[in-house]
N, C-alpha and C positions, 0 to 999 in steps of 0.2 A: 358341452361341445359348441354347440350353436354359439352360444351368449359369448365364448372365448375367441371366436373366428368375426362374429360383428365386432368385439372391443379390438380385435387386431386389426381389423379395416378402419376402424377409426381413428387408432394412433397414428397410421401409415398417412390418411388423409388429412390429420391436425398437424402433421411434420411438414404437410407441402407449403409451398409459398403461398403466402397470405393476398387476400384480394387488394388492390389498392383502393378501391373504394371505400371512402370513410377510414382509412388504414390507422388513423390517429387513435381511434377507439377500438377499432377492429383487432389492432397488433397485439395490443395489451390482452385480450382475450384470446385470441388464436395461441398467442406464444406460451401464455399461462395455461392453458387446458393440459397439456402434459405432466406440468408440474403439479397440478391440482389431482391430477390423477393418481400421482404419488402418496396423495393423503389419504389414500383408505386405509393406511397404518394406523391410522386413529382410531383405534377399536371404540376407545370411551366415547365418542360421538356418533358411532353408527353410519357413517357417513357415504360408503360404498354404495348403496343403491341411488341415494342423491347426486353422487358423483356420474355413474354410469348415464344416469338420465340427462345432466347437464351437459357431457361429451357427446351424447346423441344429438342434442339440440346444436352445440357447437359446430359439429360436422355438417348439419343439415344446411345453416345458417352461414357456414362458410361455404357451398356450395352455391347458395343464394348469389354471395357476394361475387363470385366468381362469373356465373351467370350476367349478373348485372354488369360487371366489368366488360365481358364479352359483346355488349350491346343488346342482349336479351331484353325485347321490348315487353315481356311479360311480368318481367319483376320490377316491381313498384321500387324505386330508390327510397321513399319514405318509409317503406314498409320495412326495408333493409335494416333501416337508421333506428327504427324504434325496437325491432328483433335484437339487434346490437345493444341498444340501451338495457332492455331486459335482461339480456345475458351478464352486461356491465355490472349489475345489482350482484346478479346470484357471484360473478368472479370476487368482487369486494367482499361476501360475506366470506368464501373460503378464506381470502387473504387476512380477514380478522379472526378467522378460527386458527391461524398460525401464530398468529402474536399470542393469542390469548393462549393455545396451547404449550407455546413458550414460556410463558411466564409460567404457566401451570408448573410445567415440566422445572424448571428452576427452583420453585419453591419446595417441588416434592422430591428434590434430588434425583431425577429420573434422567438420566443421562444418556440413554438411549432413543430414549423420545425428543428430549432437545436437541440430540445431534440431527434427527430427522428434520426437524422444524427449520434449522441454521441452515443446512442443506436443501431444501425446499426448493429454492430458487426464489420464494413469494416474500423472503423477509428483506429489509434494508437492514441486514448485519452491522454495517459501517456503525450504525447508529447503537450498536449494543456490544462493539468491538471490545473494549475493555469489561465488560460485564462477563463476554463470552471467552475471553482469555483468562479471565481471574476464577471463574467456574472450572475450565480445563486444569488450571493447576491445582486446584484443590482436589478434582477428580481423575487426575492423570492416568492413575493406576488401572483404572477400567474404560478410559475413554478414547475413543480411535482418533487418530489424528486425520485421516482423511477429510478432503472436502475444507471447508471454510477456517476449522482450526489450523489444519495444515498449513494453510496461506496465510494466516494471521501469525503462527509461529516462524515461517519462513519470514515474514516483513519484519518481525521482531528481531531475528536473526541478523539481517543484514543492516538493519539500524543499528545494534549492538556493534556488529564489526564497522560499520563506518564511525561510529563515533569512537571506537579504540583505535582505529587509524587516527583518525584527526586529534586525539591526544598524543598519539606516536609521533606524529608529524610535529606539532606544538613541540614536544621535547627536543627532537631533532634540528628543527629550524628555528634559530635565535628570533627573539622578539626584535621591533624595533629598538627598543629602550636599549635592548643590550647589544645591539650593534653600535648603538650613539656611544654605550659605555666603552667598546672594544675599540670605538675609533678614538677616543678622548685618551685611551692608556696607549695607543700608538702613536700620537702626536706627542704626549709627554715623553715617551720614551725616546721617539725621535728627539725633542731638544734635549733630554740627558746627553744623548749620544753626542750632538753638538755641542753642547757647554763643554763637555770632556775635550773635545778635539781642540776647541779653543784653549780651554784650560792647559793642556799640552802642548799645545804650538807656542804659547805666551811661555811657559815653564823654559823649554827646548830653547828658545831666543834668548832667557834671562840668563840662562846658562851658557849660552855661545857668547854673550858679551861679557861675562864674567871672565870666562875664558882667554878673551881677548884683551880684557884688560890687564890680568895677570903676567899675561905674555909681554903685555908692552912694560907694565911694571919691571920684571924680570929685566928686559933690555935696557930698561934706565939705569937698573943696580948694577949691571955688569959694566958701565962705561966707565 
């Protein structure tokens, strides 16, 4: 019970705002702490005790950071920086364990463990996106789509919808070549109509002249 209470307060403190002193290094350590706490699920490596010890150190050093930030003269900035560097090495160890476990889960078809690793927040899953999606498609009957997989499936669905919409748009909207051909057809049709009108006008004029000539011939014959 006592251990639970200690871990509870550790979790609360780790979720608090980070010290601004050496934040480039500290933020990674403090932000990853809660994620690392979830790695206790890796029973194969028996990391629970190591993680608890690490989280206690992170919490204590975070307090030092806040004191240093507040101007507490009893805190040496170099000492704080060196402690952060030590924590950084342990942080990197846990991150490596995540990648190692991910590869192991992939090899052994351990879908549950693989899901835990890709959703730990400690992996650059974008780098393995295609591999993760392909694995899911092979094991979709037993895998949960929550977290990273659900996000990637949603992205794929949106991309597919956009591609289909683009294809549909191309079918509806004529291409430049089609527009040019349609313009040529219209010009040819207009030329044909003009030629027919001219031909009709000439024929009417010829018919009128013939009629006029016949009338004159009739008059001459009647004299």
